[in-house]
N, C-alpha and C positions, 0 to 999 in steps of 0.2 A: 144137107147141111141148110143150117139155116142163117139169115143176117137179119141185120135191123137198120133200116135208111129211112133217115130223118130227112122231110122235105117242108119246104115254104110256100103255102099254095097262096093264089091270087087274092082271095077273101079274106088274107090276114091268118089262118090258122095253122099250126104247127101239125103235119103228119107224121107219123113212126109207122113205117110198113117193115113188119117180119115175113121175110119170104122163108119156104122150105121146100125145097128139090121134090117132087113126088118122084118114084120109081114106078108104078104104075100111071100111063095115062087116064085120065078121068074121062068117064063116060058123057057125060052133061054137066053142062053150068049150074051151078049152085046159084038158088036166088039171093036176094043181098038183103042181108039182114041189117037193119039198125035198131041201135040200142039209143036211149036220150038219156043226159045227163050221165052218165055212168062214173062212180063214184063221188058224183057231186060237182065235178069240173067239166068231163068229155060231152063234146057237142055230138058224137057218132062212132062207133066202130063199126067198121065195115068188114066182112067176110066172105069171101069167094075165092073160088078155084080160078084161075088166069089158064087161057089155053097152052101157055109153054108150060106145061106142066109144073106149075109151084101155087102153092098157095099164099094166098096175103091177107093179112090183117093189119087194116090202118085204123089208127087211133088219132081221133083229131082233136086238139089240145086248142081253148080259145088263144088270143095274142096277148091277151090281157093277163092271164095266169102265167104263160113264159116270162112276160115282164115283172111280173109279182115276184117272182121265184129269184131271178136274176138280181133285184133288188134287195130282196130277204137275203143271199148271200152275201150282196154287199154289204151290208147293215151288220150282218155276221163278223164280218172280216174288222169291219169299224171297229166292234164292239170289244171283240178279242183283249187285244190291247189295252184299252180301257179296263177290261175285268183285271187284266193282269197288275196293272197300275194299281187297281184299287186295294188288294192284297200285298202288294207289295210291302207296305208299312207293318203289317201286320205279321210278314215273316221277317220284317228286319227284328219286329220286336222279341218274337219267339226264339231268335238265336242270339241275341243279345242277352234274354231274361236267362234261356237254358244253357249256355255256353258251356260251362261247365261238362254237363252232362253230353254234348257234342264232344268235347275235351277226353272226358272218360271214353266213350265209343272211341274213340279215332286212336287213342293209346292202350285201350286193352282188347277191342275187338281187329281193326284194321291191321294194325303194325303187327300184331302178333300174328296175322293170318299170312300175311306176304312174308314173314321171317320164319313161320312155319315151313312154309313152300320153298324156301329157299336153300333152308340149313337140312332141313328134315331131323331137326333138332325142336324138342316140344318147349316151351317155355321157361321149364323149371331147370331145365337140364344147361341151356344157354345162359341161366342167373350161376348154376354151378361153376360153368367155366370163366365166367365173368369173375367170381367170388375166387374162385384155385387161383388167379392169377395176379389178383388185384388186394387181396386180405393175408395178412399174418396168420399162419395155422399156429391153433394154439391160443390165440387170443381172441374171448370172445365179443369182446367189443370192436376189434377191427372188423370181424365177419359182420358184424349190425351194421355199422358203418358203412361197410363198403355195400350189402345190402341194399341199405337204403339211398343210396348214392345211384344204384344200380337201376332201383323201382322209381326215382325222381327223374332221371335224365334219359333213361335207357328205353326201358320197357315196364309197364305197369304189373303189379301181384299186389293181390289184396290181404297182405300182408297185417299184423295190427300196426306197425309203424310207428314212428319214435314218439309223436305227439301222445297218441291212447297208450302206448307204451310206458309211461310216467305213471300212468295209473294203476297198472299192473305191476310196476314197480312198486309202488307205495304198500299197496296191497300184500305181497311178498313182505315187506319188509315189517309192516305192521304185525300181521298174522303168522309167519315165521313158519309154514305149512310143512308137512313132513311127507304126508303123501298127497297127490297132485294129478289129476287125470283131466288131460288134455285131449277135447274132441274136436278132431284137424289139424292134423300134422302140418299138410301142406308140403312147405319147403325147409321147414324147420326153424323158422324165423321165430316165431314165440317161444319154440324149447328152447330155443337155445337163449333167449334172453330170460326165459324163466329157471332153467339149471344156472346161471351164473350169480342168482341172487337168491336161491337157496340154503338153509342152512346143512351141516356133514349129515349124513346119514338119511337127509331127504330121499324121494325117488319120483318120477315121474312116469304116469303111464300114456303113453302117446299113441293116439287109435289114428291111424288112414287107411281107408279104403282104397285107395286110389293106389296100386302097385308101384307103376312108375312112378308117382309122385316121392311114394315112399323108399324107393331106391337114393332119389336126389337128394331125401332128406335126411336119409342116415349117414351120408356122406357129409353134408354139414354138420351136424350134431356131432360127428367123428372128429372131422377136422377143428371145431372147436376145442374139443379137448375131453368129450364128456362122453364114459363110457355105459356098457350094456347095466352097471350097478347103480348107475345116476338116472338114465333116460332108459326105459323098455320100450321100442316101437314095436307097435302090434298093426300086423295088416289085416283088420276083418272091418266089418261094418258095425258102426258105434253101437244098435241096438241088441246085436250078437254079443259084444262084448262086456258089456253094463251087466247082460243078466249073467255072466259066468267068471266076475272080475271074482266075488268071494272063494268058488270050487278052484277056478284053476289059478288062480294069482296069488290066494291068499288074502285079498285086501278087505281089511275090517269096519275101516272108516277111510270118509274121503275128506283130507281138511280144505281145499281147495279144486274145483272144477272151473276149468277155461272150455266155453264152447266157442268154436271160431270155424264150424261146417256149415252142411248145409241147412239153411234158414228154418226150412219144413221142417226140420227134424228137430230142433231146438225144446219144443214142447214134447214130442211122445218122448225123448230122453231125456227129458226133465221129469217126468211122472215115472219111468223106468228105475231113475233113482230112487224117488219117493218110495216106490213099492221095494226096491231092493233091501234096505233097511242100511243103505251106506252113507246114508247124511244124518250127520248128527250137529247138536245144538251148538252153531257158530260155524256152521258149515259155508264157506264161501262158495256162491258160482257166479262167475262172469263171462255174461254174455256179451260177443262183440257183433255189431251191425244190427243193431234192434232198430235204428231209424231208416238207416238205410242199406241194404236192401229193405231192412226190415221184418221184424219178426212179431207181429200185434197179438195174434193168439198167446204167445208164451208171454208177454208182457199183461196182457188181462189175467191169465192164468194166475201167475206169479202174483198179482194184485187183490184177487178175488180171495185165493184158499186160504189167504191167512195163516200160511205157513214162513212166510217170507217177511222181512223186514226188505221195501226195495229200494232200490234207488240206480237214478237214471244220469251217467255223465255224459254231458254234452258235449260233441267232438265235430269236427270235420273228416270226411272219410281221408282215410291214410293216400297221401303223395295226392290228392285234388283238395285245393283248399277250398273252393267255393260250394262243397254239399255237403248239408248238415247230415252227421250223425251220431251216434250214441253208444255208448255200453252200459249193459244193465250190471247193475252189482246187488245179487241177491244174498241176504243174511239169512239162515234156516233157523225156522224159531224152535222146532221141534213139531214133532206130532202130536195135537193135543187129542 
C-alpha cells in the first residue's frame, strides 16, 4: 500500500515522501542516492529502505518554487474573470448579429425535439392535426392560411411560405403550365398552392421520398379537395422518378419544375432533366432556398451552361424575417 506524506523542513524545503509497505523484510540497508537539480527545480531525491519494512522516496523542493506556484495559481484565479469579461462584448455582438439564426435553431430544432418526445408524433403529423381542427375542408386558401398561422406561431416548417408563394403564384398565372413536376412534397403546402392556380386539365407529379411525410401530404392534399387526376403523389427518390417519367407516366414535356427538396440534389436532378429531354423551350424551373441554406453549384451551372435565362428573386426565409433567402427562376432556352 502506498501513501504520499508532505512535510515542511526547518531549512525551508517541502518534502514529499512516498511510502510503500514491503511484504518481505529487507536483508540490508540500501545506500542513500542523491540526484541534484531533478527536472530543474528539485534539490534532492532520496531513495532508501527503512527498518520498518517500508521504502521511502523523498523529493525536496525549494520553498521559493512552492511560493511561486501558489502565486501563479492566485494570478490565474484573478485573470480568468478578466478574460471572461473581455470576451463578453464579442459574445453579445454575435448574439445580436445572429439572433435570427438562434431563433431558427430554437424553433426548428429544440422545440421540435421536445414535442417529438412528449407527443410521440412527428412535426408534420402535428401540423396535420392542427389543420384538421382549424381549417375548412375543401377550401384551399383556408388550409394555406391555417398552415401559415401554425408555422408562424406554433412550430417552424420550411414551406415556401406566403411571401415567396406570391412569386410562384405569379409564374403560374403568367405561364399557365399544364404539366408540373414538384420535387419535394413534404407536407403538401406548395402542392396545394400550385393546384389551386392551375387550369383545368393540368396535372402535378409530386415526388416525396419520405413515406411518413408523404402520408401526411396526401391527407392535406385530399382535404383541400384535389384528387388523383389533379395531383399524383409519387413516393420514391427523385432521381429514380425523373429517369422514368416518360416510360412509366407518359410525360412528354414539363412546363414547370418546382424544386424544394434536398439542396444537394438540385444540380444532379437538373442535369437529369436536361438529359431526359423533358425540358422544352420556355420550360420554367423554380428552385427555393438557393441562398439559405444555399445551392451554389446549382446556380453556377445554370449561369455558365448557357441553357437558361437566370433570375434570382430576393426574399427572406419563410416565417423568419431576418434571414436572407431567395428563389431562382430558370427559363430553359433549349439545347444548342
